[in-house]
N, C-alpha and C positions, 0 to 999 in steps of 0.2 A: 314155504307162504310168502316168506320175506323176499326169497329171489324172484316168484312170480310177480310179485307186489313192486321190487325194483324193475323187472322187465314190460309191465304196464306203464310204468312212468316212462321210461326210456323211449316206448312207442308212442305215447301222447307228444313228448318233448319232442320228437322228430317231426310229428306231423306240422307243429306250430314252426319249426325251424326249416321245412324242406323248401328252401327257397334256392333253383337251379343256377346254374352257371349263366351270368348276363354279362357279356362282355363286348368293348367297345372296336368299332372301325375307327378309322383316319377318317378326321373333319378337317377341314380348310378352315384356319382359324383368322387368319388376315393374309394381307400379298401387298407388295408394293412393286407398282402402284396398288393403291386402294381400289374397289369395286366402285366405279363412278367419279373417282376423282380427276379434276382437270389440272395436268401441269402446265407451267410456262414453259418449260424447255422439255426435251425429248430424254425421258428416263435410260440410263445405262442399261439395265438389266431388269428381269422381270422376277421377283421372288415369291414363293409362296412358303406359307407358314403353315403346318399340320399339327393336329394334335397329339399325333404319334410318330413313329419312325415311317417312312413309306421306302419301297425299294426302286431306286433312280433307274435301274436297267430297263425296268418295265414300264417306267413314267415319260410322260410328255408333255410339251409345253409348246402350243401354237398361238401364233399372233398373227391376225388378218386385219386390212384396213377396212375401211368404210364400204369399200365395193368387194369385198370378199376376196382379196388377192393376200397370200400368205407371205410375212415377212421374215427372211432369213434371220434366222438365231443359232446361237452359240450351242453347243453340247451342256447338257445337264450336269450341274455341280451341286453337291450336296453338303451340308454343315448340320449344326447342331444335333449331334448323334443321327443324323439322317430326316430330323424334323423339318429342315428348311433345304429345298431345291431351288436352285436359279438357274436362268440362262441369258446370257448376255445380248443386248440391242444392238442394230445399227443406228445411226442418226435418224429419228422419225420424223416426217414432214408434219405441219399442223395439220390435226384433223381426229377422227373417231377409231378407236380400234377395241378390238374383240381379242380378248384371250379365251382361248380353249384348252383345256388342261384335262389330264388323264392320270392317275395315280394310282400305284399297286400297294396297299398298305402291308404291314409287317404280318398281318393276320391272312394275308392271300387273298384278299377282298378288293375289287376294281371299284373306284368312286370316279366321279368326273362332274364338271361344270364348266362354267363359263361366266366373265363379266365383261365390263367396258370400262375403259378411259380416256380420255381427250387430251391432247397434245395441242398447246397454244388457247385462246380465249376464243370465246362463242364466235366472233365473228369470222374468227380464221380457220374454225373448226369444220371439215367436211362431215354434215350431218348423215347420220345411217339411218336407214328405212324405220318408222316407227315401230313396225313390227321386230325390229333388231335390237332397239334401245330400251334396258328396262332395268333401271340400276336397284328398284326395290329395297330403297332403304340403305343400300350400302351393305346389304346384309349377306355375306358368302353364302350362306344356307338356302338364299333365295334361289342360288343359280346353281346348285347342284342337283344331280340327277334325283326323282323322289324315291324312296326306297320302296321296294316288292318284293313280295315272296319270290325267289328264285326255284322254282318247282324241279326243274331236271337236276340241278346240284344238291337240293335238299332230299330227293328221293333217292339218289346214288349213296348221300352221306348216311342216311336210314338203312339202306341194305348195309352199308359196312359196319355200322355200330350194331346191327342185328349178329352180322358174322362173328364179330370181334368179341361181342360180350356173352354171344353163346360160346364161343369157344374159353375164353378166358374163366368165364363163370361156372361153365360145364366142367373143365378141368379141375377147378378150385373144388366142385361138388365131389368129384370123384376122388380127389387127395384127400379133403377134410372133412367132409360128411361120410363117405361110404370106407374111406381110408383101405387098412390093409384086411381087413375082415376077410373072411372066404365070401365070395359072391359067385353067382351064376356065371359060366364060360359065356351064357347067351347074351347077359346083361354088358358084360364086360367090353365082347365083341361090338354088340349094339352101340354103346357108346363111342368105342374107337371111331364108329363109321359115320356118327354124329359128328364128330368132333373136325374130322378130316373134312367133312361136308361143310361144316362152319368156315372151315381156313378156305377152302377151295372158294367159297362163296364170298367172302373176305376178299381174296386176290382178285375175283370177277370185276366186284366192285372197286377195287383200286384203279385197275386200268380204265373202266369207265368214267373216274373221277380225272383221271390224266387226261383223257380227250376232251371233258368238258371243260376243264380248265385250260389247257391249250388253245381251244375255239375260244374262249374267252380272252385270253391275253392277246393271241395272234390274229383272230379272225380266221384261222383254218386250222386244219390238222395235218401233219404229216411227221415223218421221224425225225427233219432238223428242226421243225418247230417244236415238239415234244421233247429233243434234247436242249432247246434253250430254255425250255421252263424248266426240266430238272435241274439244270445246271447253273441258272441263273437267278432262280428266286428261292427262298426260303420252302416252298411246297416240295421241292425235289428232294431235300434230305429227309424231310419227313415221309415222302410218298417212299423213297428207298429204304427207310427203314422199317415201314409196315409191311411194304413187299415182301422184303428178302425174310423177316422174322415168319411172316404167313406161309411161304414157301418151304422153308425149313421144318417148320411144325407139321405143315400139310403130309412133306414125304416121310417124316419120322411115323406120324398116325399111321399111315400107309404102309408102310414097312412092318411095324408092330402087329397090325391087323392081319396082314398075310402071314408073317413068320411069328409061328406061336411060342418059339423058342426064345425071342426078344427079349430082352431086361424090361417088361413093361414098365415096372414101375420108375427106373430111371428114364424112361423116355416120357413119360407123364409129367415127370418133376421137370424135364428139360424143357419140353412145350410148355409147359407153365410158364417158366422164367421168360420161354420167347414172347409169349403173348402179352406178360406184364410190358416187356420192352416196348412191343409195339403200341400198347396203348400211349406210351411216351410220345407217338408220332404227332397225333393232332395237336398236344399240347404245346409242342416246339414250332408250329406253323401256324397257328390259328388265333384266336383272340389272346390267348394268355401271352404268346411271345410277343404281342402289342404291347402289354401291360407291364412286361418282365424288365424293361428298362427302369422304370420307375418302382417297382414291387416285385422285391426278389424272390418271393415266393408264390408267384402269380402260376409259374409252369407247374411247382410241383405241387400245389393246391389243384390245377385242373386234372393234374394226372392221378392225384389220389380220390378226385370226384369221379373220373371215369372208372377205376378199379374197384371201388366201393360200389358202383353203379353193376357194374360188370358181375361181380360176386351175387349181388343179390338177383339180378335180371336171368343171368344166365344159368342159377341155381334153380329159380323158379321154372324155367323151360324144361330141366332136365328131371324134376319133381314129375311136372304136369304130364309127363309125356313118357321118357324113356321108363322111370320106376314105377308109373301106374301100368305101362304093358307088363313089366316083369313081375310084379307083384300077382296080378290078375293070374299069372301060371303056377302059382305057388299053392301051397296048403292054406286055406283063410286065415285059421288063429296064428299060424306063424307069419302070414304077411301082415295081418295086422298089428303084430307086436314090432315087426318088421319096420313097418310105416310108422308107428309110434316112435321108435329109437331114430330114425332116419330125420324124420321132420322136427324132433327136439334137437338133434344136433345141426340142423341146418338152421333153427330159429336162433341157436347161439352164434350163427354168424351173420344172420340176416338183421340181427338188430343191431350191432355193432356198425356195419355195412351202412345201415339206414341213418345213422348218428353223424357217421361220419361222411355222409351224402348232405346232411343239412349242415354241418360244420362249414367244409368247403364249399358248398353254394352260398353260404351266409357270406363268407369271406371275399369271395368272388363278387360277389353282389356288393359291397361295402366298396370294392376297388373302384367299381365301373357302373353303379346305379348313381345319381345324384342324391335322391330323395324317394321315400314313398310316392310320393305324388307324380313322379316321371313313369310310375307303371301306368297311370289312368289316363284312357283317352287316347291309346295309340295303339298300331298293328302290334308291335313289339311287345308292349305292356299285357294286351289282349292274351296274345299266344303265351307268354310268359305265366301270367295268371292262370290260365287253362293248364297249364303244365304242371303248377304245382298244385293245384284242384284234382287233380288226378291223381298224381303222385300220394296225396293225401288219402285218397280213397285206397290206395294199394295198401298203404300202411293199415288202415282200420282193416281191411282184408287180412293181411297178414297176422295181424292182434289177435282176428277171430278166429282164424286157422290154428295158430298156437297154443291160444288160452281156452279154446270154445269147443273147438272142434276135434281135436287130437285126442282128448281126454275121453271123448264119445266113442273112441275106437274099441275101449273096453266096455262097451255096453252088457248089460246081463244076458240080454238075448242076441242070438245070432243074427235075426234080422235088423236089429238097433243097430249093430256093430256095422254090419253091411250097408246100411243107410249111411251111416256116420262116415263111412270109408268115401262113399260118393259125394255126398257133401263136402267133404275136405278136398278131393280132386276136383270138383266142379269150382270150387270157389280159387283153388290155384291156379286152372286155366282161365277163370275171369280175371285174375292178377296179370297172368302171362298177357293177355289181352290189351288188358289197359297199359301194360308196360310198351307194347309196340305202338299203341298211340304217343305213348310219352316220349318215344325215343323218336317219334316224326317230329313231335312238337319242337324236340330238341334241333334236331336237324334243320328245321326250319328256323330258329332262332339263331343258326351258325352263321346266316347268310342274311341277316337281318340286323340292320345299325341299331343299337341301343336305345332304350325308351327317351333317353335325355337329348338324342339327334332327331328325334321324328317331330314333324310337324302335329300337334294335335288334331284328331278326327275332327273334332267339332270345333276347330278355330273358324270364326267368321270374319276375321280382320281383313280388311282391303289394305293392297299395296300402298294407299295413301298413309292409312293408320299405322301401318308399320315404319313409313316413312318419318311420320311425325315423331314415331318415337327416336 
């Protein structure tokens, strides 16, 4: 009774703590010259200060005069741990100039924008057309591309999440829930092929991600462009880590399925270790990498978040489909006893996993979200709130499965026990469906700037009002 009460407390706590990772893209903080500034003499350089590190090899700064002619600038030089990039300028004649910049942030996302400045007094300046001059209160955020959902990259990331979490969580389920107890060879073989399919799914998704990333950074895709992205950006080491671990796991699982005499337990443990390493990939190249310079636990926290999510979601998938199918072929009483034992052991893994998800999510949010109000009235905030709400429903369903439906497997009548089994599997399948939605929302969030860098959806201030500020 005490143990069940403690588990229920943990489930309720996880519902209130289940805030997912919400990490930051780079943002242009300031520039020299500043947006809209009038200078009496030609500046020696253009400098851009960002909120986080940017990757200078894939960034650019261009300067054009009022007629649109490009001004020759020097090579990009970085300082301040990569947060400040600059280019040298030749002597500029009096006139209006437009700076167009594009930067690849440490989390491998492109941001861009533009601003204007003037050399000489107003009578000397060559005025640009009205449509080209908009200093917007000299706020650089007014000159950056508006955030929007990147559907191609989000969908590919979603597919990779599904593959990686099915593989990691499925292997964890096989090792920690099913264990070394005697299981049917049919179930074991079925699981091995499911794991191999998940690894293949991940590999295919990674190649699609490379194509999209290369097209985004270079404007086209080819072997040379792809090699440049892999060798010159932090996307490369992350991508290679995930690809190599997924390929080795795939080969091992296929060989183990074909060769019955293979030491399956060793293969499973080795493959599980590889998948844990693969989950480190998104953390060393994405948002957590951008925050790592200031918060030393950002990468490990993000990785633990992914591991916990994999153990929960991947295990649910195996329970909902592979275990349900296998138990349907067994003796009814033995199947119900086995199902009760399996769900009890899985609950002992799922509850700590959800609590770890909540703790790491709160930590990541503390790093990157300015205040609770920053989650209201923005695209990012709405997506995040939806993700947290659906996660909460999943946790409630998990509590119902563990503490209400599982005990009903031992109903006095066979009909009642069968009905309890059907309700349990239907509820678990609903959890899996909700998990797919959560992963899609997580993939969308990965390519959106955080709430604090959005314009409020309800904002009605005019540029004049902003300038007055």
